[in-house]
C-alpha positions as CSV (number, residue, x, y, z in Angstrom):
1,X,-62.9,-41.5,9.4
2,X,-60.6,-41.9,6.3
3,X,-61.3,-40.1,3.0
4,X,-62.3,-43.2,1.0
5,X,-64.6,-44.5,3.7
6,X,-66.2,-41.1,4.0
7,X,-66.8,-41.0,0.2
8,X,-68.3,-44.5,0.2
9,X,-70.5,-43.6,3.1
10,X,-71.8,-40.5,1.3
11,X,-72.5,-42.5,-1.9
12,X,-74.5,-45.2,0.0
13,X,-76.4,-42.5,2.0
14,X,-77.2,-40.6,-1.1
15,X,-78.4,-43.8,-2.9
16,X,-80.5,-44.8,0.1
17,X,-82.2,-41.4,0.4
18,X,-82.8,-41.1,-3.3
19,X,-84.3,-44.6,-3.4
20,X,-86.6,-43.8,-0.5
21,X,-87.5,-40.6,-2.2
22,X,-88.3,-42.4,-5.4
23,X,-90.4,-45.0,-3.6
24,X,-92.2,-42.2,-1.6
25,X,-92.8,-40.2,-4.7
26,X,-94.3,-43.2,-6.6
27,X,-96.6,-44.1,-3.7
28,X,-97.8,-40.5,-3.4
29,X,-98.3,-40.4,-7.2
30,X,-100.4,-43.7,-7.1
31,X,-102.3,-42.6,-4.1
32,X,-103.0,-39.3,-5.9
33,X,-101.9,-37.5,-2.7
34,X,-102.0,-33.7,-2.8
35,X,-99.9,-31.3,-0.7
36,X,-100.5,-27.6,-0.5
37,X,-103.4,-28.0,-2.9
38,X,-101.0,-29.2,-5.6
39,X,-102.0,-31.8,-8.2
40,X,-100.7,-35.3,-7.4
41,X,-98.2,-35.2,-10.2
42,X,-96.8,-31.8,-8.9
43,X,-96.8,-33.2,-5.4
44,X,-94.7,-36.2,-6.5
45,X,-92.2,-33.8,-8.2
46,X,-92.0,-31.7,-5.0
47,X,-91.3,-34.8,-3.0
48,X,-88.5,-35.7,-5.4
49,X,-87.0,-32.2,-5.1
50,X,-87.1,-32.3,-1.3
51,X,-85.5,-35.7,-1.4
52,X,-82.6,-34.4,-3.5
53,X,-82.2,-31.4,-1.2
54,X,-82.2,-33.8,1.7
55,X,-79.4,-35.7,0.1
56,X,-77.3,-32.6,-0.4
57,X,-78.1,-31.3,3.1
58,X,-77.2,-34.6,4.8
59,X,-74.0,-34.9,2.7
60,X,-73.0,-31.4,3.6
61,X,-73.9,-31.9,7.3
62,X,-71.8,-35.1,7.5
63,X,-68.9,-33.4,5.8
64,X,-69.0,-30.5,8.2
65,X,-69.4,-32.8,11.2
66,X,-66.4,-35.0,10.2
67,X,-64.0,-32.5,8.5
68,X,-62.7,-29.7,10.8
69,X,-61.0,-27.8,7.9
70,X,-64.3,-27.6,6.0
71,X,-66.0,-26.2,9.0
72,X,-63.3,-23.5,9.4
73,X,-63.4,-22.8,5.7
74,X,-67.2,-22.3,5.5
75,X,-67.7,-20.3,8.7
76,X,-64.4,-18.5,9.3
77,X,-63.1,-18.0,5.9
78,X,-63.6,-14.2,5.9
79,X,-61.8,-13.8,9.2
80,X,-59.0,-16.1,8.1
81,X,-58.5,-14.1,4.9
82,X,-58.4,-10.8,6.9
83,X,-55.9,-12.2,9.3
84,X,-53.8,-13.6,6.4
85,X,-53.8,-10.1,4.8
86,X,-52.8,-8.5,8.1
87,X,-50.0,-11.1,8.5
88,X,-48.8,-10.3,5.0
89,X,-48.7,-6.6,5.9
90,X,-46.7,-7.3,9.0
91,X,-44.3,-9.6,7.1
92,X,-43.4,-6.9,4.5
93,X,-41.3,-4.8,6.8
94,X,-39.9,-7.9,8.4
95,X,-38.9,-9.2,5.0
96,X,-37.2,-5.9,4.2
97,X,-35.4,-6.0,7.5
98,X,-34.3,-9.5,6.8
99,X,-32.9,-8.5,3.4
100,X,-31.0,-5.6,5.0
101,X,-29.7,-7.9,7.7
102,X,-28.6,-10.4,5.1
103,X,-26.9,-7.6,3.1
104,X,-25.1,-6.5,6.3
105,X,-24.0,-10.1,7.0
106,X,-22.6,-10.5,3.5
107,X,-20.8,-7.1,3.8
108,X,-19.3,-8.2,7.2
109,X,-18.2,-11.5,5.7
110,X,-16.5,-9.6,2.9
111,X,-15.0,-7.2,5.3
112,X,-13.8,-10.1,7.5
113,X,-12.2,-11.9,4.6
114,X,-10.5,-8.7,3.6
115,X,-9.3,-8.2,7.2
116,X,-8.0,-11.7,7.3
117,X,-6.2,-11.1,4.0
118,X,-4.7,-7.9,5.4
119,X,-3.6,-9.6,8.6
120,X,-1.8,-12.3,6.6
121,X,-0.3,-9.6,4.4
122,X,0.7,-7.5,7.4
123,X,2.5,-10.5,9.0
124,X,4.4,-11.2,5.8
125,X,5.3,-7.5,5.4
126,X,3.6,-7.2,2.0
127,X,2.0,-3.8,2.6
128,X,3.6,-1.0,0.7
129,X,1.2,1.7,2.0
130,X,-0.5,1.6,5.3
131,X,-3.9,2.9,6.3
132,X,-3.7,6.6,7.2
133,X,-0.2,7.0,5.6
134,X,0.5,10.4,4.1
135,X,1.0,10.3,0.3
136,X,1.8,14.0,0.0
137,X,1.9,17.0,2.3
138,X,1.7,20.4,0.5
139,X,1.1,24.0,1.5
140,X,-1.6,26.0,-0.3
141,X,-2.9,29.5,-0.1
142,X,-5.0,31.5,-2.5
143,X,-8.3,33.3,-2.9
144,X,-8.5,32.8,-6.6
145,X,-10.8,29.9,-7.6
146,X,-8.9,28.9,-10.7
147,X,-5.6,29.1,-8.9
148,X,-6.8,26.9,-6.1
149,X,-8.2,24.3,-8.5
150,X,-4.8,24.3,-10.4
151,X,-2.9,23.9,-7.2
152,X,-5.1,21.0,-5.9
153,X,-4.8,19.3,-9.3
154,X,-1.0,19.6,-9.1
155,X,-1.0,18.1,-5.6
156,X,-3.2,15.2,-6.7
157,X,-1.0,14.5,-9.7
158,X,2.2,14.5,-7.5
159,X,0.5,12.2,-5.0
160,X,-0.6,9.9,-7.8
161,X,3.0,9.8,-9.2
162,X,4.4,9.0,-5.7
163,X,1.8,6.3,-5.3
164,X,2.7,4.7,-8.6
165,X,6.4,4.5,-7.6
166,X,5.5,2.7,-4.4
167,X,2.7,0.4,-5.6
168,X,3.9,-0.3,-9.1
169,X,7.6,0.3,-9.0
170,X,8.4,-1.8,-12.2
171,X,5.8,0.0,-14.3
172,X,7.2,2.7,-16.6
173,X,3.8,4.2,-17.3
174,X,2.1,6.3,-14.7
175,X,-1.5,5.1,-14.2
176,X,-4.4,6.8,-12.4
177,X,-4.2,4.8,-9.2
178,X,-5.2,7.4,-6.7
179,X,-9.0,7.7,-6.1
180,X,-10.5,10.6,-4.2
181,X,-14.2,11.4,-3.8
182,X,-15.4,14.4,-5.8
183,X,-17.3,16.0,-2.9
184,X,-14.1,15.8,-0.7
185,X,-12.2,17.8,-3.3
186,X,-15.1,20.4,-3.6
187,X,-15.1,20.8,0.2
188,X,-11.4,21.3,0.1
189,X,-11.6,24.0,-2.5
190,X,-14.5,25.8,-0.7
191,X,-12.6,25.9,2.6
192,X,-9.3,27.2,1.0
193,X,-11.2,29.9,-0.9
194,X,-12.4,31.3,2.5
195,X,-8.9,32.6,3.0
196,X,-5.9,31.8,5.1
197,X,-2.9,29.5,4.8
198,X,-3.5,25.8,4.7
199,X,-1.8,22.4,4.4
200,X,-3.2,19.6,2.3
201,X,-2.4,16.2,3.5
202,X,-3.6,13.4,1.2
203,X,-3.8,10.1,3.2
204,X,-4.5,6.5,2.2
205,X,-7.8,5.1,3.3
206,X,-6.7,1.6,3.8
207,X,-3.7,-0.7,3.6
208,X,-2.4,-1.3,0.1
209,X,-0.5,-4.3,-1.3
210,X,2.1,-4.2,-4.0
211,X,0.6,-4.2,-7.5
212,X,-2.9,-3.1,-6.6
213,X,-4.8,-1.2,-9.2
214,X,-6.5,1.4,-7.0
215,X,-5.5,3.4,-3.9
216,X,-8.4,5.1,-2.1
217,X,-7.4,8.3,-0.4
218,X,-8.9,11.3,1.3
219,X,-7.6,14.9,1.7
220,X,-7.1,16.3,5.2
221,X,-6.9,20.1,5.5
222,X,-5.0,21.7,8.4
223,X,-4.3,25.3,9.1
224,X,-0.8,26.3,8.2
225,X,0.4,28.0,11.4
226,X,3.7,28.6,13.1
227,X,4.3,25.6,15.4
228,X,7.6,26.7,16.9
229,X,9.6,29.9,16.7
230,X,13.3,30.4,16.3
231,X,15.1,30.3,19.6
232,X,12.1,28.8,21.4
233,X,13.0,26.1,24.1
234,X,10.8,23.1,23.3
235,X,11.8,20.6,26.1
236,X,14.5,20.2,28.7
237,X,16.0,17.6,31.0
238,X,18.1,18.0,34.2
239,X,21.3,15.9,34.6
240,X,22.5,15.5,38.1
241,X,26.0,14.4,39.3
242,X,24.6,11.6,41.3
243,X,23.9,8.5,39.2
244,X,25.0,10.2,36.0
245,X,26.3,7.6,33.5
246,X,27.9,8.8,30.3
247,X,27.0,5.5,28.6
248,X,23.3,6.3,29.0
249,X,23.7,9.8,27.8
250,X,22.7,8.9,24.2
251,X,19.5,7.2,25.4
252,X,18.5,10.3,27.4
253,X,19.2,12.6,24.4
254,X,16.9,10.3,22.2
255,X,14.3,10.5,24.9
256,X,14.6,14.3,24.9
257,X,14.2,14.5,21.1
258,X,11.2,12.1,21.2
259,X,9.5,14.3,23.8
260,X,10.2,17.3,21.6
261,X,8.6,15.6,18.6
262,X,5.6,14.6,20.7
263,X,5.2,18.2,21.8
264,X,5.3,19.4,18.2
265,X,2.7,16.8,17.2
266,X,0.5,18.1,20.0
267,X,0.7,21.6,18.6
268,X,-0.3,20.3,15.1
269,X,3.0,19.7,13.2
270,X,2.8,17.1,10.4
271,X,6.5,16.3,10.5
272,X,7.5,12.8,11.6
273,X,11.0,13.6,12.8
274,X,13.0,16.4,14.4
275,X,16.3,17.1,12.7
276,X,19.2,17.8,15.0
277,X,22.1,20.1,14.0
278,X,24.8,17.7,12.9
279,X,27.6,18.9,15.2
280,X,25.4,19.5,18.3
281,X,26.0,16.0,19.8
282,X,29.8,16.2,19.2
283,X,30.0,19.6,20.9
284,X,28.1,18.2,23.9
285,X,30.2,15.1,24.2
286,X,33.4,17.2,24.0
287,X,32.1,19.4,26.8
288,X,31.3,16.5,29.0
289,X,34.7,14.9,28.5
290,X,36.4,18.1,29.5
291,X,34.3,18.8,32.6
292,X,33.9,16.5,35.6
293,X,31.0,18.3,37.1
294,X,27.8,17.0,35.6
295,X,25.0,19.1,37.2
296,X,23.5,20.7,34.1
297,X,20.3,21.3,32.2
298,X,20.0,20.2,28.6
299,X,17.5,22.0,26.4
300,X,16.1,21.4,22.9
301,X,16.0,24.8,21.1
302,X,14.5,25.5,17.7
303,X,16.9,27.0,15.1
304,X,14.1,28.4,12.8
305,X,10.4,29.3,12.6
306,X,8.6,26.2,11.5
307,X,5.0,26.0,10.3
308,X,2.6,23.0,10.2
309,X,4.2,21.1,7.3
310,X,7.7,22.4,7.6
311,X,10.7,20.5,9.0
312,X,11.8,21.3,12.5
313,X,15.5,21.8,13.0
314,X,16.9,22.0,16.6
315,X,20.1,22.1,18.5
316,X,21.0,21.0,22.1
317,X,21.9,23.8,24.5
318,X,23.6,23.1,27.8
319,X,23.2,25.3,30.8
320,X,26.0,24.8,33.2
321,X,25.6,27.5,36.0
322,X,28.8,26.6,37.8
323,X,31.1,27.5,34.9
């Protein structure tokens, strides 16, 4: 039943019942009929009241019968309110989780855009500092708090100066480009104050483009120990007469030096290259040109004691048992 038809029906029903009640009340009044020992006039009033109540009851009954939402609202409203409240309580953590998820998605989108930008910059060769690149490597050793602070400040200043030259080479004014977390510096100081020799290696956190205003970095602390001693044989390679080709000799020497550098890195050296004594290759070539026999052993030998951050200088020694 539509809403308008239902309203019209209620109005007609109410009018019909009220008319009948009025007629009934009049007849009872004229007949001087008494109910419950009431006077006829009071009885007529009672009939009128009951008629009005009947109108209201019938209207409500019909509304409940026809309208499902009204039935639910009248008889299940309390339960529905309770369930609604419980649902709201359940939705609170879900809403918070959704907000966190949306924040993560936005962060990932920003990260993706930055990554995309970095990839384009990497392909075009625009990076001047790469992620993990050392900005300065410096030895430090002290048990005095003020001295340690002073040395660390000097290291950071030098690293910032080096960063300015790379990131803003055209700028004459040195700006504070380098950013390090305060707690990282405090941890650095506390570790150094415990004693021992250390190497501070300040590295870039991410790739940096030319002209950027900030370079985020972090300090890495490594024990400053002896990596290789003077006269120590680092690596070696055997050369046999069969299949020996003097043209490939240079490649084999490079391979030998690369193996030596890898060994030094494995031990904890921070150097990125091994320096070969300048006349070492010439002496070796002269020796090979004068001797036809080529069964020998080539060794990479350290020329000095080298610590974690120090340069490694080597020479090539040739063992030739048959001479």
